ROSE-4610 file (N, C-alpha, C; in Angstrom, 1 decimal, always signed):
// ROSE-4610
residu = [M/M/M/T/T/T/A/A/A/L/L/L/V/V/V/L/L/L/H/H/H/A/A/A/Q/Q/Q/P/P/P/L/L/L/A/A/A/T/T/T/S/S/S/I/I/I/P/P/P/G/G/G/A/A/A/V/V/V/L/L/L/L/L/L/T/T/T/S/S/S/L/L/L/S/S/S/E/E/E/T/T/T/V/V/V/I/I/I/H/H/H/A/A/A/A/A/A/I/I/I/N/N/N/A/A/A/G/G/G/T/T/T/L/L/L/K/K/K/T/T/T/R/R/R/Q/Q/Q/H/H/H/G/G/G/K/K/K/R/R/R/T/T/T/V/V/V/I/I/I/L/L/L/V/V/V/R/R/R/D/D/D/L/L/L/E/E/E/R/R/R/W/W/W/L/L/L/D/D/D/S/S/S/F/F/F/P/P/P/V/V/V/G/G/G/R/R/R/A/A/A/A/A/A/A/A/A/P/P/P/A/A/A/H/H/H/L/L/L/E/E/E/G/G/G/S/S/S/R/R/R/K/K/K/R/R/R/G/G/G/R/R/R/P/P/P/R/R/R/K/K/K/Q/Q/Q/E/E/E/A/A/A/A/A/A]
num = [1/1/1/2/2/2/3/3/3/4/4/4/5/5/5/6/6/6/7/7/7/8/8/8/9/9/9/10/10/10/11/11/11/12/12/12/13/13/13/14/14/14/15/15/15/16/16/16/17/17/17/18/18/18/19/19/19/20/20/20/21/21/21/22/22/22/23/23/23/24/24/24/25/25/25/26/26/26/27/27/27/28/28/28/29/29/29/30/30/30/31/31/31/32/32/32/33/33/33/34/34/34/35/35/35/36/36/36/37/37/37/38/38/38/39/39/39/40/40/40/41/41/41/42/42/42/43/43/43/44/44/44/45/45/45/46/46/46/47/47/47/48/48/48/49/49/49/50/50/50/51/51/51/52/52/52/53/53/53/54/54/54/55/55/55/56/56/56/57/57/57/58/58/58/59/59/59/60/60/60/61/61/61/62/62/62/63/63/63/64/64/64/65/65/65/66/66/66/67/67/67/68/68/68/69/69/69/70/70/70/71/71/71/72/72/72/73/73/73/74/74/74/75/75/75/76/76/76/77/77/77/78/78/78/79/79/79/80/80/80/81/81/81/82/82/82/83/83/83/84/84/84/85/85/85/86/86/86/87/87/87]
x = [+62.4/+62.0/+63.2/+63.0/+64.1/+64.0/+65.2/+65.2/+65.2/+64.4/+64.4/+65.4/+66.4/+67.4/+67.2/+67.0/+66.8/+68.1/+68.5/+69.7/+69.1/+68.7/+68.1/+69.2/+69.0/+69.9/+69.3/+70.2/+69.7/+69.0/+68.0/+67.2/+67.9/+68.7/+69.3/+70.7/+71.6/+72.9/+73.3/+74.2/+74.8/+75.8/+76.3/+77.3/+78.6/+79.1/+80.2/+79.9/+78.7/+78.3/+78.3/+77.9/+77.9/+79.4/+80.3/+81.7/+82.2/+81.8/+82.2/+81.6/+80.3/+79.6/+80.1/+80.5/+80.8/+82.3/+83.1/+84.6/+85.0/+84.1/+84.4/+84.6/+85.3/+85.6/+84.4/+84.5/+83.5/+83.3/+84.4/+84.4/+83.5/+83.7/+82.9/+81.4/+81.1/+79.7/+79.1/+79.8/+79.3/+79.1/+80.0/+79.9/+78.7/+78.3/+77.1/+75.9/+75.9/+74.8/+74.6/+75.7/+75.6/+75.2/+75.5/+75.1/+73.7/+73.1/+71.7/+71.6/+72.7/+72.6/+72.5/+72.7/+72.5/+71.6/+70.4/+69.4/+69.7/+69.4/+69.5/+68.2/+68.0/+66.8/+67.3/+66.4/+66.7/+65.8/+66.3/+65.5/+66.1/+65.4/+66.0/+67.3/+68.4/+69.7/+70.4/+69.9/+70.7/+70.3/+71.4/+71.2/+71.4/+70.5/+70.6/+70.4/+71.0/+70.9/+70.2/+69.1/+68.4/+69.3/+69.4/+70.3/+69.8/+68.6/+68.1/+68.5/+68.6/+69.1/+70.6/+71.3/+72.7/+73.0/+72.2/+72.3/+72.0/+70.9/+70.5/+71.6/+72.2/+73.3/+74.5/+74.9/+76.0/+75.7/+74.4/+74.0/+74.1/+74.1/+74.2/+75.6/+76.6/+78.0/+78.2/+79.1/+79.4/+80.0/+79.7/+80.2/+81.6/+82.5/+83.9/+84.7/+85.9/+86.8/+86.3/+86.3/+85.8/+86.7/+86.6/+87.4/+86.9/+87.7/+87.4/+86.2/+85.3/+84.2/+84.8/+84.0/+84.5/+84.9/+84.2/+84.5/+85.8/+86.3/+87.6/+88.8/+88.5/+89.6/+90.6/+91.8/+92.9/+93.2/+92.4/+92.5/+93.6/+94.1/+95.1/+96.3/+97.4/+98.6/+99.5/+100.1/+101.0/+102.4/+103.1/+104.6/+105.0/+106.3/+106.9/+106.9/+106.8/+107.0/+108.4/+108.5/+109.8/+110.6/+111.9/+112.8/+113.1/+113.2/+113.5/+115.0/+115.3/+116.7/+117.3/+118.5/+119.2/+119.5/+119.3/+119.6/+121.0]
y = [+4.9/+6.3/+7.2/+8.3/+9.3/+10.4/+10.9/+12.0/+13.3/+14.2/+15.6/+16.4/+16.9/+17.8/+19.2/+20.1/+21.5/+22.3/+23.1/+23.9/+25.4/+25.7/+27.0/+28.1/+29.2/+30.3/+31.3/+32.0/+32.9/+34.1/+34.6/+35.8/+37.1/+37.0/+38.2/+37.9/+38.9/+38.7/+39.9/+39.7/+40.8/+41.6/+42.7/+43.5/+42.7/+42.0/+41.1/+40.0/+39.5/+38.5/+39.1/+40.4/+41.0/+41.2/+41.4/+41.5/+40.2/+39.1/+37.8/+37.4/+37.8/+37.4/+38.2/+39.5/+40.3/+40.4/+40.1/+40.3/+41.7/+42.6/+44.0/+44.3/+45.4/+45.7/+46.3/+46.2/+46.7/+48.2/+48.9/+50.3/+50.6/+49.8/+50.0/+49.7/+48.7/+48.3/+49.5/+50.0/+51.1/+52.4/+52.6/+53.8/+53.7/+52.6/+52.4/+52.6/+52.0/+52.2/+53.7/+54.4/+55.8/+56.6/+56.2/+57.0/+56.7/+55.6/+55.3/+54.4/+53.9/+53.0/+51.6/+51.2/+49.9/+49.9/+49.3/+49.4/+48.4/+48.7/+47.8/+47.8/+46.8/+46.6/+46.4/+46.8/+46.7/+45.6/+44.7/+43.8/+43.9/+44.8/+45.1/+45.9/+45.4/+46.1/+45.5/+44.5/+43.9/+44.5/+44.8/+45.3/+44.2/+44.1/+43.0/+43.7/+43.0/+43.4/+42.2/+42.5/+41.5/+41.1/+39.8/+39.4/+40.0/+40.1/+40.7/+42.2/+42.9/+44.3/+44.3/+43.4/+43.3/+43.0/+42.0/+41.7/+42.9/+43.6/+44.8/+45.9/+46.1/+47.0/+46.6/+45.3/+44.8/+44.9/+44.7/+44.8/+46.3/+47.2/+48.6/+49.1/+48.2/+48.5/+48.5/+49.3/+49.3/+48.0/+47.6/+46.4/+46.7/+45.7/+45.9/+46.8/+47.2/+48.0/+49.4/+50.0/+51.3/+52.0/+53.3/+54.1/+53.8/+54.1/+53.9/+54.8/+54.4/+55.3/+56.6/+57.7/+59.0/+58.9/+58.2/+58.2/+57.5/+56.7/+56.0/+56.6/+57.5/+58.1/+58.8/+58.6/+59.3/+58.7/+57.7/+57.2/+56.2/+55.7/+54.6/+55.1/+55.1/+55.5/+54.2/+54.0/+52.8/+53.2/+52.2/+52.4/+53.3/+53.5/+54.4/+55.8/+56.8/+58.2/+58.4/+59.2/+59.4/+60.3/+60.1/+60.9/+62.2/+63.3/+64.5/+64.6/+64.9/+65.0/+66.4/+66.4/+67.6/+68.4/+69.7/+70.5/+70.9]
z = [+17.7/+18.0/+17.8/+17.1/+16.9/+17.9/+18.3/+19.2/+18.5/+19.0/+18.4/+19.1/+18.3/+18.8/+18.4/+19.3/+19.0/+19.3/+18.3/+18.5/+18.6/+19.8/+20.0/+20.1/+19.4/+19.4/+20.4/+21.2/+22.2/+21.5/+22.2/+21.7/+22.1/+23.2/+23.7/+24.2/+24.4/+25.0/+25.8/+26.6/+27.4/+26.6/+27.1/+26.4/+26.2/+27.3/+27.0/+26.0/+26.0/+25.0/+23.6/+23.4/+22.1/+21.6/+22.6/+22.2/+21.7/+22.3/+21.8/+20.5/+20.3/+19.1/+17.9/+18.1/+17.0/+16.8/+17.7/+17.7/+17.6/+18.1/+18.2/+19.7/+20.0/+21.3/+22.1/+23.4/+24.3/+24.1/+23.8/+23.5/+22.3/+21.3/+20.1/+20.4/+21.1/+21.5/+22.3/+23.3/+24.1/+23.3/+22.4/+21.5/+20.7/+20.1/+19.3/+20.2/+21.4/+22.3/+22.7/+23.0/+23.4/+22.2/+21.0/+19.8/+19.4/+20.0/+19.7/+18.4/+17.9/+16.7/+17.1/+18.3/+18.8/+20.0/+19.9/+21.0/+22.1/+23.3/+24.5/+25.2/+26.0/+26.8/+28.2/+29.2/+30.6/+31.2/+32.0/+32.8/+34.2/+35.0/+36.3/+36.1/+36.7/+36.5/+35.3/+34.7/+33.6/+32.3/+31.5/+30.2/+29.2/+28.3/+27.3/+25.9/+24.9/+23.5/+22.8/+22.1/+21.3/+20.2/+19.9/+18.8/+17.5/+17.3/+16.0/+15.9/+17.0/+17.0/+16.7/+17.3/+17.0/+15.5/+15.0/+13.6/+12.7/+13.0/+12.3/+12.3/+13.5/+13.6/+12.7/+12.8/+11.9/+10.4/+10.1/+8.7/+8.2/+9.1/+8.7/+8.3/+8.6/+8.3/+6.8/+6.3/+4.9/+4.4/+3.2/+2.7/+2.1/+2.4/+1.9/+2.8/+2.3/+3.1/+3.1/+4.3/+4.5/+5.5/+5.5/+6.5/+7.9/+8.9/+10.3/+10.6/+11.5/+11.9/+12.5/+12.4/+12.9/+14.3/+15.2/+16.6/+16.9/+15.9/+16.2/+15.4/+14.5/+13.7/+14.6/+14.3/+15.0/+16.4/+16.9/+18.2/+18.3/+17.2/+17.2/+16.3/+17.0/+16.3/+16.2/+15.1/+14.9/+15.1/+15.6/+15.8/+16.9/+17.0/+17.9/+17.4/+18.3/+17.8/+17.2/+16.2/+15.6/+16.5/+16.5/+17.3/+16.5/+17.3/+16.7/+16.4/+15.1/+14.7/+15.1/+15.5/+15.8/+14.5/+14.6/+13.3/+13.1]
């Protein structure tokens, strides 16, 4: 007799779960939710994201290298600020 092994994938995840699944920050996930581009569902006080909605949102990203989304532009500065030189 052979055993049947099921590898069930979750149908929904929490916001922290979406962060883990996508490797994107919680700030990016919340920005997409607030912008209406990523749908959430409520079950009591719990907010969940359907995996299919998460996949659809990820599929909407441009393919290849693209500029940072407008809501993130200018929010990250690299390196130390330059010292002002005396004249």
